C-alpha positions in Angstrom: 0.0 -0.2 0.3 1.4 3.3 -1.0 0.9 5.9 1.6 0.0 9.4 0.6 0.8 12.8 2.4 -0.4 16.1 1.7 2.0 19.0 2.1 0.4 22.3 2.4 2.7 25.5 1.6 1.7 29.4 2.0 0.6 31.3 -1.4 1.5 34.4 0.9 4.8 36.4 -0.6 4.7 39.7 1.2 6.6 39.9 4.4 4.0 42.7 6.2 4.7 46.2 5.1 8.5 45.9 4.7 8.6 45.6 1.1 10.5 42.2 1.4 9.6 38.8 0.1 8.7 36.0 2.3 6.8 32.5 1.6 7.9 29.2 2.6 11.1 28.2 4.1 13.1 25.9 2.0 14.9 23.2 4.7 11.4 22.9 6.1 9.9 21.5 2.9 12.9 19.8 1.0 14.0 17.7 4.5 10.5 16.1 5.0 9.8 15.8 1.1 12.9 13.8 0.8 12.0 11.7 4.0 8.4 10.9 2.1 10.0 10.2 -1.0 12.8 7.9 0.1 10.0 5.9 2.3 8.0 5.5 -0.9 5.3 7.7 -0.2 3.1 9.6 -2.8 3.6 13.3 -2.2 1.0 16.2 -3.3 1.9 19.7 -2.9 -1.5 22.2 -2.1 -1.2 25.8 -1.6 -4.3 28.2 -1.1 -4.1 29.7 -4.5 -2.5 26.8 -6.3 0.6 27.1 -8.8 3.9 28.0 -7.9 4.3 28.6 -3.9 6.5 31.5 -3.2 9.9 30.7 -1.4 11.4 32.7 1.1 14.3 34.3 -0.9 16.0 34.1 2.6 15.7 30.4 2.9 17.9 30.2 0.0 20.8 31.9 1.0 24.2 30.0 1.2 24.1 30.1 5.0 20.9 28.4 5.3 21.3 25.5 2.4 21.5 21.9 3.3 22.0 18.6 1.3 18.2 18.5 1.1 17.9 22.0 -0.1 20.4 21.6 -2.9 19.1 18.0 -3.9 15.6 19.7 -4.1 16.7 22.6 -6.5 18.5 20.0 -8.8 15.4 17.7 -9.0 13.2 18.7 -11.8 10.5 16.4 -10.7 10.4 18.3 -7.4 10.5 21.6 -8.6 7.9 21.0 -11.2 5.6 19.7 -8.0 6.2 23.1 -6.7 5.6 25.0 -9.8 2.0 23.2 -10.0 0.9 22.7 -6.4 -2.7 22.2 -6.5 -5.4 24.6 -5.1 -6.0 23.4 -1.2 -10.1 23.8 -2.1 -9.5 20.9 -4.6 -8.4 18.5 -2.0 -9.9 15.9 0.5 -8.6 15.2 3.7 -10.0 11.4 2.9 -7.6 11.1 0.0 -4.7 11.2 2.5 -2.9 9.0 5.3 -1.5 12.4 6.7 -0.8 15.9 6.6 2.3 18.4 6.9 2.6 21.8 6.9 5.9 23.5 6.5 6.8 27.0 7.6 8.2 30.2 6.9 6.6 33.1 7.6 4.1 33.2 4.9 1.9 30.7 6.9 1.1 33.6 9.4 -0.8 35.5 6.7 -2.7 33.0 4.8 -3.0 29.9 6.2 -3.5 30.8 10.0 -6.9 32.6 8.5 -7.9 30.3 5.5 -11.0 28.7 6.1 -10.1 25.5 4.1 -7.1 24.8 5.9 -8.6 25.4 9.3 -11.5 22.7 8.3 -8.6 20.4 6.9 -6.8 20.8 10.3 -10.0 19.7 11.9 -10.9 17.2 9.8 -7.4 15.4 9.8 -7.5 15.6 13.8 -11.4 14.4 13.9 -10.4 11.6 11.7 -7.6 10.2 13.6 -4.9 10.8 11.3 -1.6 12.1 12.6 -0.7 15.7 11.6 2.6 17.6 11.5 3.6 21.2 11.4 6.6 23.0 11.9 8.6 26.4 12.6 5.6 29.0 11.9 3.2 26.4 10.8 2.3 25.3 14.3 0.4 28.8 14.5 -1.8 27.9 11.5 -4.1 26.1 14.5 -4.8 29.3 15.8 -8.3 29.3 14.6 -8.8 25.1 14.6 -11.2 23.6 17.1 -12.3 20.3 18.5 -15.8 19.0 17.4 -17.0 20.6 21.0 -15.8 24.2 19.8 -12.6 24.0 22.5 -9.4 25.4 20.6 -7.9 22.2 19.2 -4.6 22.8 20.8 -5.9 23.6 24.4 -4.3 21.2 26.5 -2.2 19.9 24.3 1.8 20.0 24.3 3.3 21.8 21.2 6.2 23.7 20.3 6.7 26.1 17.6 8.9 29.2 16.3 9.8 30.9 19.7 9.5 34.5 20.8 13.0 35.0 21.4 13.6 33.0 17.5 11.4 35.7 16.2 13.5 38.5 18.0 16.5 37.1 16.6 15.1 37.5 13.1 13.9 41.2 14.0 10.3 40.2 12.9 8.3 40.6 16.2 6.9 44.1 15.5 6.4 42.7 11.5 4.8 39.3 11.9 0.6 39.5 12.4 1.3 37.3 15.5 3.9 35.5 17.4 3.5 31.8 17.4 4.7 30.9 20.8 2.5 33.6 22.5 -0.7 32.6 20.3 -0.8 29.0 21.2 -0.1 29.5 24.4 -3.1 32.0 24.7 -5.3 29.0 22.9 -4.3 27.1 26.3 -1.6 25.0 24.6 1.3 23.4 26.8 4.1 25.1 25.0 7.7 23.7 25.0 10.8 24.5 23.5 14.7 23.7 23.4 17.4 26.3 22.7 17.1 29.0 19.7 17.4 26.9 16.5 18.1 24.0 18.1 16.3 20.3 16.8 13.1 20.3 19.0 9.9 18.2 18.3 7.0 17.3 20.6 4.6 14.3 19.7 1.4 14.6 21.6 -1.0 11.7 20.2 -1.2 12.2 16.5 -0.3 15.7 16.6 3.5 16.3 15.7 5.2 20.0 16.2 8.5 21.0 15.3 10.2 24.1 16.8 12.3 25.5 14.0 13.8 24.4 10.1 16.3 22.2 12.0 13.5 20.1 13.3 11.5 19.7 10.1 13.5 16.6 9.0 13.0 15.0 12.9 9.2 15.9 12.4 9.0 14.0 9.0 10.7 10.8 10.4 8.5 10.7 13.6 5.6 11.2 11.3 6.7 8.4 9.0 7.0 6.2 12.5 3.4 7.4 13.7 1.6 6.8 10.0 3.3 3.3 10.3 1.4 2.7 13.6 -2.1 4.3 12.4 -2.2 2.2 9.2 -0.6 -0.8 10.6 
């Protein structure tokens, strides 16, 4: 049986009113992408608008390149998928075994407020399928709710991009909300490691990663979790 993963990317490319570009963070797509591909999974990339998902240009600077990001950029099939992401409102949670959300700053503007994304997260959680989100992406759960109307993250152990990491980036006054503050405000049990250190938290079928360096770990954990739920 071929397992199917939906990777949800942002369509937003404006970094607030700074005049700079943003989008998804390359390592947070590339590292999980190859974990899934090398495991033999079928990968679908989706975004709110469909088409080419915007890459945060900063994530492609030499200091942030990794073996996986270089592999992705040299992979014609991967680049073609990125060029032609399907519209998020055209997919169904029923068609996938799991969903993975890479971060980058873009998701804070569109996916966090996108009704289709919110519904997808709620459906995946309610259907007993694993869900993983890394870096800024845990913030897109801010409006997701349990069937009883309580916040989806209330009482759940999670992590995500921290206030101190955002401060290091110099963007605490630019982003629409701080991931750490928002998750805590929704009742989550938020924990973290040192700035930019790999760190993931698994609570039941919910996996969250703190930063780009955590994305490969989160994907590996997700593969193991899906293996248990589909066995």
